N, C-alpha and C positions, 0 to 999 in steps of 0.2 A: 541430523538432517531434518529440515522443516518440510513437512508435507503440506502442499498448498495447491490450490486451483489457480492457474494463471490464465488471464483473459486473452492470451495470444499464444500461437503455436510455440514460439521460443522467446525467452527473455534472458538476456545476459546482464547480470547485475552483481553488485557486491554489497554486503550488509555488514556493518560493524560500527565502530565509533565514528563520530563525525569526521575528524581529521583523516584517519586511515581510509575511510570509504571515499572521501572526496579526492584524496591523493591517488588512490587506485584508478579513479575515473580519469584523472589527468594523465597518468602514466600509460594506461592501456588503451586510451583513445576513444574514438567515436563509437557509439552503440552500447557502451557500458553504462548502465544505470546504477548510480550509487545511492544508498539510503541507510539511515541509522534509526535507532529507536526514537531519538529526539526529533528527527526530521519528519518521521511518520506521525508522531503525536502532534506536532505543530500543524502539519497538513490537515489531519483529521479534525482537530479542534477548530481551526479556522473555517474549514469547509462546513462543519456542522453548524457554525454560527452564521455563515454568509452564503452557503450554497444555494439557498432558495432564490437568490438574486441572479444566479448564473455565474457569479464570480468564482474564479478558480485561484486560490492563493498561490503565490510564488513558490512556497514550500512544496506544492504539489506538482511542480513542473519538472520534467525530465528525470523521473524517479520511478521507483516501484513503491506503490502504496500498499502496505500490508494492512488489510482490513480484517479485524477480528470478527468472526462470524456473529457474535452476540450484538455487535453494534451496527452491522451492515444494514439491517432493515430501517435504522434510524438516520441513515445518511440520505440527504436530499437526492431524489431521483434514482435510488438504488433499485436495480442495477442498470436499467435501460437508459437513463440520462447520465449517470455518473461515468459509466464506462466510456462513452464517446467523448465526454468532456475531458476526461483524463488523457485519452489518446490524442485529442486535439492539442494538448500541451506537452506531448512526448512522453507520457507516463503509462504505466500498466498497473493492474491490480493483482495482488496475491491475497487470496482469501485464506485466513488462518484461524485455527481453533485449538485450544483456548488461549487466551492471553492471560498470563499470570505474572508474578513478580520477577520471574527469570526470563521473561520474553514469551515467544510463541512456541507452541507444541504442535504436533501433527494432527491432521484430521485422519482418524483411523477407524471410523465406523460410518456406516451408511445412515444410521439413525442419529439425528442431531436434534436436540431440544433447545431451541433458541432462548427459551425463557427459564432454563434450569438454573 
């Protein structure tokens, strides 16, 4: 299980490969947010490049954006502008730590060094 901070009281989502995640959102209906490692990377890369303009990439719409704690401070408007921008396009944030080759692990300590 991935430990994360979610910017909303409840988020219903599915994480996995592109095709299975999107298929689950089709089958289970409205309110289910689908996301994959590839979609999150695409969203974050595009937002890091263009977020200063206020532009929100399509890959950031209607999804859960898993934000690695180490890159959060480098995202345009983190967290006070980014959170409402994502909500305006139907998305939520899941803050995760650390991001490694296997994906995300849990946040399991109160002391976090962003620059370790």
